[in-house]
C-alpha positions in Angstrom: 67.1 94.3 230.8 64.9 91.2 232.7 64.8 87.9 230.8 61.4 87.2 232.2 58.3 87.5 229.9 55.4 86.5 232.3 55.1 87.0 235.7 52.8 84.3 237.7 51.0 84.7 241.1 49.0 82.5 242.8 49.0 80.2 239.7 47.8 83.5 237.3 50.1 84.5 235.0 50.3 88.1 232.9 52.8 89.4 230.5 55.5 91.7 232.4 55.8 95.2 231.5 59.2 94.3 229.0 57.1 91.6 227.6 54.0 94.2 226.7 57.0 96.9 225.3 58.4 94.4 223.2 55.1 93.3 221.8 53.6 97.1 221.0 54.8 97.3 217.4 53.5 93.3 216.8 51.1 93.1 213.9 49.3 90.0 215.8 49.1 92.7 219.1 46.8 95.0 220.0 44.6 96.5 223.3 41.8 94.4 222.8 43.5 91.0 222.4 46.3 91.7 224.7 46.2 89.2 227.7 44.4 90.8 231.0 46.9 91.9 233.7 46.2 90.3 237.1 44.7 93.9 238.5 42.1 93.6 235.7 40.7 90.0 236.8 37.9 91.4 238.7 35.2 88.8 238.1 33.4 86.9 241.3 31.5 84.0 241.1 28.3 86.0 241.3 29.5 88.3 238.0 30.1 84.7 236.1 27.1 83.1 237.2 25.0 86.1 236.6 26.5 86.4 233.1 25.2 82.8 232.5 21.4 83.5 233.9 21.5 86.3 231.9 22.8 84.5 228.5 20.8 81.3 229.1 17.2 83.2 229.8 16.9 83.9 225.9 14.4 83.2 223.1 16.7 80.4 221.2 17.4 78.4 224.3 13.4 78.7 224.9 12.8 77.6 221.4 15.0 75.0 221.9 13.3 72.9 224.2 9.9 73.8 223.2 10.9 72.3 219.9 11.7 69.5 221.0 8.2 69.3 222.9 6.8 70.1 219.0 8.4 67.5 217.7 7.0 64.8 219.7 8.8 64.5 223.0 7.0 64.9 226.3 7.9 68.3 228.5 9.9 65.7 231.0 11.6 64.4 228.3 12.6 67.6 226.7 13.8 68.5 229.8 16.0 65.7 230.7 17.8 65.9 227.0 18.4 69.6 227.2 19.8 68.7 231.2 21.9 65.8 229.9 23.2 68.2 227.2 24.1 71.2 229.1 26.0 68.8 231.4 28.1 67.4 228.8 28.9 70.4 227.2 30.0 71.9 230.8 33.0 69.9 230.5 34.7 71.4 227.6 33.5 74.7 228.9 35.0 74.4 232.0 38.4 73.0 230.5 38.9 75.3 228.2 38.0 78.1 230.5 41.2 77.4 232.5 43.7 78.8 230.0 41.7 82.1 229.7 41.7 82.2 233.7 45.2 81.3 233.9 46.7 83.4 231.4 44.3 85.8 230.3 44.1 85.3 226.8 41.1 85.8 224.9 39.3 83.4 222.3 41.4 84.2 219.2 44.6 84.5 220.8 44.2 81.5 222.3 43.2 79.7 219.0 46.9 80.5 217.9 48.1 78.1 220.4 46.7 75.1 218.4 46.4 76.5 214.9 49.1 78.9 214.8 48.9 82.8 214.5 47.7 83.1 210.9 45.5 79.7 211.0 43.7 81.2 214.2 42.2 83.4 211.8 40.0 80.5 209.9 39.3 78.9 214.0 38.3 82.1 215.4 36.1 83.4 212.1 34.5 80.1 211.9 33.5 81.1 215.6 32.4 84.5 214.6 30.1 83.8 211.2 28.0 81.6 213.6 28.0 84.2 216.3 27.1 86.4 213.8 23.9 84.3 212.9 23.0 84.4 216.6 23.1 88.3 216.3 20.5 88.3 213.6 18.5 85.7 215.2 18.2 87.6 218.3 17.7 90.8 216.6 15.1 89.2 215.0 13.1 88.3 218.1 13.6 91.3 220.2 12.5 93.4 217.0 9.0 91.3 217.0 9.0 92.1 221.2 9.2 95.9 220.3 6.6 95.6 217.6 4.3 93.8 219.8 4.8 96.7 222.4 3.8 99.2 220.1 1.0 97.1 218.8 -0.1 96.8 222.7 0.0 100.3 223.4 -0.8 102.7 220.2 -4.7 102.8 219.4 -5.5 101.6 215.9 -1.7 100.4 215.2 -1.8 97.1 213.7 1.5 96.6 212.6 2.8 95.1 209.3 5.8 93.5 207.8 7.2 96.9 207.1 6.8 98.2 210.8 8.1 94.7 212.1 11.3 95.4 209.9 11.8 99.1 211.3 11.1 97.7 215.2 14.1 95.1 214.0 16.3 97.6 213.0 15.9 99.9 215.7 16.7 96.8 217.9 19.9 96.3 215.8 21.3 99.6 216.8 20.2 99.1 220.5 22.3 96.1 220.5 25.4 97.8 218.8 25.6 100.7 220.7 25.4 98.4 223.8 27.9 96.0 222.6 30.1 98.4 221.2 30.7 99.7 225.5 33.0 96.9 226.1 33.3 93.6 228.5 33.2 95.9 232.2 29.6 97.1 230.7 28.6 93.6 229.9 29.3 92.5 233.3 27.2 95.4 234.5 24.3 94.6 232.7 24.3 90.6 233.6 24.4 91.3 237.0 21.2 94.0 236.5 19.2 91.5 234.1 19.7 88.4 235.9 17.3 88.9 238.7 14.3 90.3 236.5 14.9 87.7 234.3 14.0 85.2 236.8 11.2 87.0 238.1 9.4 87.4 234.4 10.3 83.6 233.8 8.1 82.7 237.1 5.2 84.8 235.9 5.2 83.1 232.7 4.8 80.1 234.3 2.5 80.9 236.4 0.3 82.7 233.7 0.5 79.2 231.5 -0.7 77.1 234.0 -4.0 79.8 235.1 -4.6 80.0 231.6 -4.6 76.0 230.7 -7.1 75.8 233.9 -9.1 78.5 232.7 -9.7 77.0 229.1 -10.0 73.4 230.2 -9.8 73.0 233.7 -6.6 71.7 233.2 -3.9 71.5 236.1 -0.3 71.5 236.1 0.6 67.7 236.3 -2.0 67.0 233.2 0.6 69.3 231.6 3.9 68.0 233.2 2.6 64.5 232.1 1.5 65.6 228.6 2.7 61.9 226.8 4.7 61.5 223.6 3.5 62.7 220.0 4.0 59.4 218.5 2.9 60.5 215.3 5.7 63.5 215.3 8.3 61.3 216.6 7.7 59.2 213.8 8.1 61.7 211.3 11.4 62.2 213.1 12.3 58.8 212.7 11.6 57.7 216.2 12.3 58.5 219.6 15.7 57.7 219.8 16.5 59.4 216.8 14.5 63.0 217.6 16.2 62.2 220.9 19.8 61.8 219.7 19.0 65.1 217.4 17.9 67.2 220.4 21.1 66.2 222.3 23.0 67.0 219.2 21.3 70.3 219.0 22.0 71.0 222.9 25.7 70.8 222.8 25.7 72.7 219.4 23.9 75.5 220.7 26.7 75.8 223.5 29.3 74.8 221.4 30.0 78.4 220.6 30.5 79.5 224.1 32.7 76.5 224.3 35.1 78.0 222.1 34.9 81.3 223.0 35.1 81.0 227.3 38.2 82.7 227.5 36.9 85.6 226.5 34.8 85.7 229.6 37.3 83.7 231.8 40.6 86.1 231.4 38.1 88.4 233.7 37.8 86.0 236.5 39.4 86.3 239.6 40.3 82.5 239.7 40.3 79.4 238.8 37.5 78.4 241.7 35.4 81.8 240.8 35.3 80.7 237.1 34.5 76.9 238.1 31.8 77.8 240.5 30.3 80.6 238.5 29.9 78.6 235.6 28.6 75.3 237.8 26.0 77.6 239.5 24.8 79.7 236.7 24.8 77.6 233.5 23.3 73.9 234.3 20.6 75.0 237.0 19.3 78.0 234.9 19.0 76.2 231.7 17.5 73.4 233.6 14.7 75.6 235.2 14.4 77.5 232.1 14.2 74.1 229.8 11.5 72.9 232.2 9.3 76.0 232.1 9.7 76.5 228.2 8.5 72.9 227.7 6.0 73.2 230.1 4.3 76.5 228.4 4.6 75.1 224.7 2.7 72.0 226.0 -0.2 74.4 228.2 -0.6 76.3 225.1 -1.8 73.1 223.3 -4.6 73.7 225.7 -5.0 77.5 225.2 -5.1 78.1 221.5 -8.5 77.0 219.9 -7.1 74.7 217.5 -5.0 72.6 220.0 -1.7 73.6 218.4 1.3 74.2 219.8 3.7 77.4 219.8 7.2 77.4 220.4 7.6 81.2 219.7 7.6 83.0 223.2 6.6 86.5 221.3 3.8 84.6 219.8 2.7 83.0 223.5 3.2 86.3 224.9 0.3 87.5 222.6 -1.9 84.8 223.9 -2.4 87.5 227.3 -5.3 89.2 227.6 -3.9 91.6 229.9 -2.2 94.9 228.1 0.0 95.8 231.1 0.9 91.7 231.2 1.5 91.6 227.6 3.5 94.6 227.7 5.8 93.4 230.6 6.6 89.8 228.6 7.9 91.8 225.6 10.0 94.0 227.8 11.3 90.5 229.4 11.8 89.3 226.0 13.6 92.7 225.3 16.0 92.6 228.4 16.4 88.8 227.6 17.4 89.3 224.5 19.9 92.0 225.0 21.7 90.1 227.9 22.6 87.2 225.9 23.0 88.6 222.3 25.6 91.6 223.6 27.6 88.6 225.9 27.6 85.6 223.9 27.6 86.8 220.0 28.9 89.8 219.9 32.0 89.6 221.7 33.3 86.0 219.6 32.7 88.0 216.1 34.1 91.2 216.9 37.6 89.7 219.0 37.6 87.2 215.7 37.5 90.3 213.2 40.0 92.2 215.3 42.4 89.1 215.1 42.3 89.7 211.2 44.2 92.9 211.5 44.7 94.0 215.3 46.4 96.9 214.2 43.6 98.0 212.2 40.7 96.5 213.4 39.7 97.1 217.0 36.9 95.0 219.2 34.6 98.3 218.9 35.1 98.2 215.0 34.4 94.2 215.2 31.2 95.1 217.0 29.9 97.3 213.7 31.2 94.2 211.3 29.1 91.4 213.5 26.1 93.7 213.2 26.4 94.3 209.7 27.0 90.4 208.6 24.4 89.4 210.7 21.6 91.4 208.7 23.3 90.3 205.3 23.1 86.5 206.7 19.4 86.8 207.3 19.5 84.0 209.8 16.0 84.7 211.1 15.2 82.2 208.4 16.3 79.0 210.6 13.8 80.2 212.7 11.0 78.9 210.3 10.0 75.9 212.1 11.3 73.5 214.7 12.9 71.0 212.0 15.1 74.1 210.0 16.2 75.1 213.8 17.2 71.5 215.3 18.6 69.8 212.3 19.7 72.6 209.6 20.8 75.3 211.6 22.3 74.1 215.1 23.2 70.5 213.5 25.1 71.8 210.9 27.3 74.7 213.0 27.7 72.2 216.4 29.1 69.4 213.3 31.6 72.5 212.4 32.9 73.5 215.8 32.8 70.5 217.4 36.4 69.4 216.2 37.9 73.0 217.0 37.0 72.2 220.8 38.0 68.6 220.7 41.4 70.1 219.1 41.7 72.7 221.8 41.6 70.3 224.9 44.3 67.8 222.9 46.6 70.5 222.3 46.2 72.5 225.6 45.8 69.5 228.2 47.6 67.1 226.2 50.5 68.4 223.8 51.6 71.2 225.8 50.4 70.2 229.4 49.0 73.6 230.5 52.2 75.5 229.8 51.8 78.3 227.6 54.4 80.8 226.3 52.0 84.0 226.4 54.9 86.2 224.7 54.8 83.8 221.6 51.1 84.2 220.5 51.8 87.6 219.7 54.8 86.6 217.5 55.4 86.0 213.7 58.6 83.9 212.8 60.3 84.4 216.2 57.7 82.7 218.5 57.3 78.9 219.1 53.6 78.4 218.0 54.3 79.5 214.5 54.2 76.3 213.0 54.6 76.3 209.1 54.5 79.7 207.8 51.8 80.5 210.4 49.7 77.5 210.2 49.4 74.3 212.1 48.6 72.1 209.5 47.9 69.2 211.6 45.1 70.9 213.5 43.2 71.0 209.8 43.7 68.0 209.2 42.1 66.6 212.8 39.1 69.6 212.1 38.5 67.8 208.7 38.5 64.3 209.8 36.2 65.3 212.7 33.6 66.7 210.3 33.5 64.0 207.8 31.4 61.1 209.3 28.4 63.8 210.2 28.3 64.9 206.8 28.5 61.7 204.9 25.7 61.0 207.1 23.5 63.6 205.5 24.6 62.0 202.3 23.8 58.3 203.0 21.0 57.5 204.7 22.0 54.4 206.5 24.7 56.6 208.3 22.4 59.2 209.6 22.8 58.3 212.9 26.3 60.0 212.7 24.5 63.0 211.8 21.9 62.9 214.6 25.1 62.2 217.0 27.4 64.4 215.4 28.5 67.2 218.0 29.8 64.2 220.1 31.4 61.8 217.1 33.3 65.2 215.6 34.6 66.2 218.9 36.0 63.1 220.0 37.6 61.9 216.6 39.6 65.5 216.3 40.1 65.0 220.4 41.9 61.7 219.6 43.5 62.3 216.3 45.4 65.4 217.1 47.7 64.4 219.8 48.8 61.4 218.1 49.8 63.0 215.2 51.5 65.9 217.3 53.7 63.3 218.7 56.2 63.4 215.4 55.6 67.4 215.7 58.8 69.3 217.0 55.7 72.1 218.6 55.0 69.1 220.8 57.3 70.7 223.7 55.6 71.0 226.9 57.8 73.8 228.5 58.1 72.7 231.4 61.3 73.2 232.0 61.3 76.8 230.2 58.7 78.0 232.0 60.7 78.6 235.2 63.5 80.6 233.3 60.1 82.8 231.3 58.4 83.6 234.7 59.0 85.7 237.4 57.7 84.6 240.4 
């Protein structure tokens, strides 16, 4: 029998047939969590880019930039805030993608490298619960858009809270049925949806410009140059406090994908493919969409009778007087919500729940669990206003997830030197990543250390700046503490010599 457990080709690794046969009975292994073979890594740069375009053009990203304008920032300041945040979060995103592409492992399995096979349950479920929250939020947005279409197309249908919940349930069912089909179908959905979403986004920009001009002879530059609202900024602690909170929220918004990006990068053809795909797809799309959402939000202050700003795009669509345009706008919201929800929010929780009991819970069962929890959580309550969305929802979970990203990077790049014994990730006591009874307590201690300062900022007013900058503080604390503590651990071996004996070339 061959001693090789993994095979390498052009820098990409896969399990050998012998290793897969030995792991088939492992309780930590199933077909959904198994590393992709090299032949399964088929995603091109366009596929990765279209994935990000589909995930970026969505209601929460619109609400993020729109909320910053509503909190007092000018449209240009909101754009700068979102752009900086996206560029910063792209760094851990790209770095964590490397492991997925090189070894073909999904996020819950990658988490075992630092946290241990049992400890990874906690790290993956923490990410999964946040994903469930986003599923609920996106379902609420999509249900409202579907409700708007019915109100527009059906005469004498005024709608009420009860019918709104019915349309949300219908949209929830559609999401589950589509997510149930798996990653390959997600790739096709994103490739088809990306161009359509781009067209509708531009159409919304044109409408806002024409409507503002019609209501008050307001030019496009007047909207872009809308000044800061000093009264609103004062309510949030001043410009820098609001700007910092917005930056943290931007980082937190994509901190979920910064963790589970291996769920997608494991299908990329090469490191170059995943790198360029994300570089082209993420900051460009998010920057353009942030500009449009900030611009449209500012424009609504010239369109609404009382001069108020509307941050909910579903409500913005109701301002369109043409019924055909209203239906198309609502349809765009539905498609944007589907492309984001299925890829960004269902995959990670579904894989995380599957990781709890791989022999009993498949990815498809995980999808159903995700959908049920999303409704139980009622996370649409976080969308009540900009303060709740920015400070309570994004700020809180960003602080909880940021240390995990720091631990992953420190472990993979500093401690393990990008070397991974893939077979051991699916083994129990006999695997090299079992740590102590399946848990790496150094990882959990580093996680706790990263969370404490921003949480203290919530309690002690003089330390509130640590909360406003919570993501970066939490991330760097764990990034620094973890490798220092791991120096004393026997599990800090980099495997540089052993990799040769394990790998068939």
